[in-house]
C-alpha positions in Angstrom: 7.9 89.0 20.0 11.5 88.2 19.2 14.2 86.9 21.4 17.1 89.3 22.0 20.4 87.4 21.7 23.9 88.8 22.0 27.2 88.1 20.2 29.5 86.0 22.3 26.8 84.1 24.2 25.5 80.6 23.7 21.8 79.6 23.9 19.5 76.6 23.8 16.1 76.8 22.2 13.3 76.3 24.6 10.4 77.0 22.2 10.7 76.3 18.5 10.6 79.3 16.0 7.3 79.9 14.2 8.6 78.4 10.8 10.3 75.6 12.7 13.8 76.6 11.4 15.0 76.2 15.0 13.8 73.3 17.2 13.6 72.8 21.0 17.0 71.6 22.2 19.0 73.3 19.3 22.2 74.9 20.5 22.7 78.3 18.8 24.8 81.5 18.9 25.0 84.8 17.1 28.0 85.6 15.0 29.4 89.2 14.9 27.8 89.8 11.5 24.3 88.8 12.9 24.3 85.2 11.4 22.6 82.7 13.8 24.6 79.4 13.9 23.0 76.1 14.9 25.2 73.3 16.1 22.6 70.6 15.5 22.0 71.7 11.8 25.7 72.1 11.2 24.9 75.4 9.5 23.7 79.0 9.9 21.1 81.5 8.8 22.4 84.6 7.1 21.6 88.0 8.8 19.0 89.1 6.2 17.0 85.9 7.0 17.7 85.7 10.7 14.8 87.8 12.0 12.2 85.7 10.2 13.9 82.4 11.2 13.9 83.3 15.0 10.3 84.7 15.1 8.4 83.2 18.0 11.5 81.3 19.3 12.4 81.4 23.0 15.9 80.6 24.3 17.9 80.3 27.5 21.5 81.5 27.8 24.0 78.7 28.6 26.4 80.0 31.2 29.2 78.3 33.1 26.7 78.1 36.0 23.9 76.6 33.9 21.0 78.1 32.1 19.7 81.6 32.4 16.5 83.0 30.8 17.3 85.4 27.9 15.6 88.8 27.7 12.8 89.2 25.2 12.9 92.2 22.9 
């Protein structure tokens, strides 16, 4: 199962990815080109590697009103 994330929204990781690329508490967002940017890592994963890097990960959307559970794809 992968987590569906959308461009223009910010998320916090609530379950680490299978390969541990993303850890619980990481703040991430998706760029328009499909790259996944991580604030804590001060870097990003390129689109061709993103699907593998987010496998097994769960996130919550960060909204002005707080956290909202993201849809799973």
